[in-house]
C-alpha positions in Angstrom: 0.0 0.0 0.0 1.4 3.4 -1.0 2.2 5.8 1.8 0.2 9.0 1.5 2.2 12.0 0.7 2.3 14.5 3.7 0.6 17.8 3.2 3.1 20.5 2.0 1.8 22.6 4.9 2.5 20.0 7.5 5.6 21.0 9.5 8.6 18.6 9.4 12.0 18.7 10.9 14.6 20.7 8.8 17.2 18.0 8.9 19.0 17.7 12.2 18.2 21.2 13.3 15.5 22.0 15.8 13.5 24.0 13.2 10.2 22.8 11.9 9.2 23.9 8.4 6.7 23.1 5.8 7.5 21.7 2.3 6.7 25.2 0.9 8.9 28.1 1.5 8.3 31.7 0.4 11.2 33.1 -1.6 11.5 36.8 -0.8 13.8 37.8 -3.6 11.0 39.5 -5.6 10.2 41.6 -2.5 13.6 43.3 -2.9 12.5 44.8 -6.2 14.9 43.1 -8.6 13.6 43.8 -12.2 17.0 42.8 -13.7 16.3 39.3 -12.5 12.6 39.0 -12.8 11.7 41.6 -15.5 9.1 43.2 -13.2 9.3 45.6 -10.3 7.7 45.3 -6.9 7.0 48.6 -5.2 7.2 49.1 -1.5 3.5 49.1 -0.7 2.9 46.0 -2.8 5.8 44.3 -1.0 4.4 45.3 2.4 1.0 43.9 1.5 2.6 40.7 0.3 4.6 40.3 3.5 1.5 40.9 5.6 -0.4 38.2 3.7 2.6 35.8 4.1 2.7 36.4 7.9 -1.1 35.6 8.1 -0.2 32.1 6.9 -0.4 29.3 6.0 3.2 29.1 4.7 5.5 29.5 7.7 8.9 29.3 6.1 10.5 32.4 4.6 13.8 32.8 2.7 15.6 36.0 1.9 19.2 37.2 1.5 21.4 40.2 2.1 21.9 40.5 -1.7 18.2 40.7 -2.6 17.9 44.3 -3.7 21.2 44.8 -1.8 19.3 44.7 1.5 15.9 45.9 0.3 14.1 42.6 0.8 15.4 42.4 4.4 14.5 46.0 5.0 11.0 45.6 3.8 10.5 42.4 5.8 11.9 44.3 8.9 9.3 47.1 8.5 6.4 44.6 8.7 8.1 42.5 11.4 8.3 45.7 13.6 4.7 46.5 12.7 3.7 43.0 13.9 6.0 43.1 17.0 8.1 40.2 16.0 8.2 37.1 13.7 5.0 35.2 14.4 5.3 32.1 16.6 5.9 29.0 14.5 7.5 30.9 11.6 11.1 30.3 10.4 12.9 33.1 8.6 16.2 32.3 6.9 18.6 34.8 5.3 21.9 34.6 3.5 25.3 36.2 4.2 26.7 37.7 1.0 29.8 39.2 -0.6 29.9 43.0 -1.1 28.0 43.5 -4.3 30.0 46.6 -5.2 33.5 45.4 -4.6 33.1 41.6 -4.7 34.7 41.3 -1.2 34.0 37.8 0.1 36.2 37.9 3.2 35.4 36.9 6.7 35.0 40.5 7.7 32.6 41.1 4.9 30.5 38.1 6.0 30.4 39.6 9.5 29.3 42.9 8.2 26.6 41.2 6.1 25.2 39.3 9.1 25.2 42.5 11.3 23.4 44.4 8.6 20.8 41.6 8.2 20.1 41.8 12.0 19.7 45.6 11.8 17.5 45.6 8.7 15.3 42.7 9.9 15.1 44.2 13.4 15.9 40.9 15.0 18.4 40.1 17.9 19.3 36.7 16.4 18.8 34.8 13.2 17.3 31.3 13.0 19.2 30.2 9.9 21.9 31.9 7.9 23.3 30.5 4.6 26.7 31.2 3.2 25.5 32.6 -0.2 27.0 31.9 -3.6 30.5 30.6 -2.4 31.4 30.1 -6.1 32.4 33.8 -6.0 35.4 32.9 -4.0 37.7 29.8 -3.7 36.9 26.8 -1.5 40.2 27.3 0.3 39.5 31.0 1.1 35.9 30.3 2.2 37.1 27.5 4.6 40.2 29.3 5.9 40.8 30.4 9.4 39.1 33.8 9.8 37.2 33.2 6.6 33.5 33.2 5.9 32.7 29.8 7.4 34.8 30.6 10.5 32.9 33.8 11.0 29.5 32.1 10.7 30.6 29.4 13.1 31.6 32.0 15.7 28.2 33.7 15.3 26.6 30.4 16.0 28.7 29.8 19.0 27.7 33.2 20.3 24.0 32.5 19.8 23.6 35.2 17.2 22.9 32.5 14.6 21.1 29.3 15.5 21.9 27.3 12.3 24.3 27.6 9.4 23.7 26.6 5.8 25.2 27.0 2.4 23.3 28.1 -0.8 24.9 28.1 -4.2 25.0 27.0 -7.8 27.6 24.6 -9.2 26.7 21.1 -8.1 30.2 19.7 -7.8 31.3 22.7 -5.6 28.2 22.4 -3.5 28.8 18.7 -2.9 32.3 19.6 -1.7 30.8 22.1 0.8 28.2 19.7 2.3 31.0 17.1 2.7 32.8 19.4 5.2 30.3 18.8 8.0 30.1 22.6 8.6 26.5 23.0 7.3 23.1 21.8 8.5 21.1 22.9 5.5 21.9 23.4 1.8 20.0 25.1 -1.1 20.4 24.4 -4.8 18.6 26.6 -7.2 17.3 26.2 -10.8 18.9 22.8 -11.0 16.0 20.6 -10.0 13.1 21.4 -12.3 11.1 19.6 -15.0 13.8 20.9 -17.4 17.0 20.3 -15.4 17.7 17.6 -12.8 21.4 18.4 -12.3 20.9 18.6 -8.5 19.7 15.0 -8.2 23.1 13.7 -7.0 23.4 16.7 -4.8 20.3 15.7 -2.9 21.9 12.2 -2.4 25.0 13.9 -1.1 23.0 16.0 1.4 21.3 12.8 2.6 24.6 11.0 3.1 26.0 13.9 5.2 22.9 14.6 7.2 22.3 17.9 5.6 18.7 19.1 4.9 18.1 19.7 1.2 16.1 22.8 0.0 15.2 23.3 -3.6 14.8 26.8 -4.9 13.2 28.1 -8.1 11.1 25.0 -9.2 9.8 27.3 -12.0 13.2 28.0 -13.3 12.7 31.7 -12.6 9.3 31.9 -14.2 9.1 29.9 -17.4 7.5 26.8 -15.8 4.9 29.0 -14.1 3.9 31.2 -17.0 4.7 28.9 -20.0 7.6 29.2 -22.5 5.5 31.3 -25.0 4.7 33.9 -22.4 8.0 33.9 -20.5 10.9 32.7 -22.6 13.6 33.0 -19.9 15.2 30.3 -17.8 17.3 31.0 -14.7 16.9 34.8 -15.2 18.4 34.7 -18.7 17.0 34.2 -22.2 16.3 30.5 -22.7 18.1 28.4 -25.2 15.9 27.2 -28.2 16.4 23.6 -27.0 15.1 24.5 -23.6 12.1 26.2 -25.1 11.3 23.1 -27.2 11.4 20.8 -24.1 9.3 23.3 -22.2 6.7 23.3 -24.9 6.6 19.5 -25.0 6.1 19.5 -21.2 3.3 22.1 -21.5 1.5 20.0 -24.2 1.5 17.0 -21.8 0.1 19.1 -19.0 -2.6 20.5 -21.3 -3.5 17.0 -22.4 -4.3 16.1 -18.7 -5.9 19.4 -17.9 -3.1 20.2 -15.4 -1.6 23.7 -15.0 2.1 23.7 -16.0 2.9 25.5 -12.7 1.2 22.7 -10.6 3.3 20.0 -12.3 6.5 22.1 -12.0 5.9 22.7 -8.3 4.9 19.2 -7.4 7.8 17.8 -9.3 9.9 19.2 -6.4 7.5 18.6 -3.6 7.1 14.9 -4.4 10.8 14.1 -4.1 11.4 12.7 -0.6 15.0 14.0 -0.6 13.8 17.6 -0.7 12.7 18.9 2.7 11.3 22.2 1.4 10.8 24.0 -1.9 11.3 27.8 -2.3 8.9 29.7 -4.5 9.4 33.4 -5.1 6.4 35.6 -4.4 6.1 39.2 -5.2 2.3 39.7 -4.9 -0.2 38.9 -2.1 -2.4 36.6 -4.3 0.5 34.3 -5.0 0.4 32.9 -1.5 -3.0 31.2 -1.9 -2.3 30.4 -5.5 0.9 28.6 -4.6 -0.9 26.5 -1.9 -3.6 25.6 -4.4 -1.0 24.5 -7.0 0.8 22.4 -4.3 -2.5 20.7 -3.3 -3.9 20.1 -6.8 -4.5 16.4 -7.5 -2.4 15.3 -10.4 -2.9 11.9 -12.2 -0.1 9.3 -12.0 -0.3 9.1 -15.8 1.0 12.7 -16.1 4.2 11.8 -14.3 4.7 8.7 -16.5 4.3 10.7 -19.7 6.5 13.6 -18.4 9.2 11.0 -17.7 9.4 10.3 -21.5 10.9 13.8 -22.0 14.5 13.5 -20.7 15.6 16.6 -18.7 19.0 16.6 -20.5 20.2 20.0 -19.5 23.7 20.1 -18.0 24.6 22.1 -15.0 25.0 25.3 -17.1 22.8 27.6 -15.0 24.2 31.1 -14.4 21.5 32.9 -12.4 22.3 33.6 -8.8 18.9 34.5 -7.3 18.1 31.9 -4.7 
């Protein structure tokens, strides 16, 4: 007898941490007003309204970063958190420590400044989960060196400023190297586990081997698998290759055949993988909270997955976007 799939809203342990999160996580990058990545702008009032809707539930896991709008996503979240008095009970808010976007500085001192700015912008006295963000912008040796970024995050954890430390990045081989260090409790891969690209599959296995919670970001590939390739012909925040568009159209035809929204199939592709603890979906408008829940809960026929499996996701790990 097949085991029923748990509801995506049901809290589950985030790996070995003491944090409880749902299978859905709100990605707050759009709230930082990043038209260069998403091709649309999110004004301040719309962002505030979206954050208020998020904090009213039912998705209780939020993900932001110091780099999203160079602090604007965190600042806007902080405004509403102060308005509410604090992060609501049962919610988990993760952020990411970043390089200096102007100079490229990825030193330990810069990571310390990044964490301190996040605390200030969010208006919090401690952070539940902080990821080292995009370590591919430095070398493995420099990131892991004494006094370097990981050392700084470890010290913040020892001091109680940070509860848990994770790593979020792109290139799969490099990310596997980081999770093997034993320094991280949670890891994010982005744009590499979608209906179009399953390059992160071995990474999820590596996370499981090392006891690291796996989080998948951007199941829509930045928007194409939500809106459709003929409406939004971009993948991972860049113009899509013609071969990607052909595969996306083939996937869309199968979804149409079964009367299934492309976005529902794309989201549930991630949600149905038992190796993935949570899936991050970017939201830049209030109505997307309820819409995402509906897509996650939509019943999809088994035949859909069988037919989708006939279209091989043959993209290599050639994703260049860094919004996750």
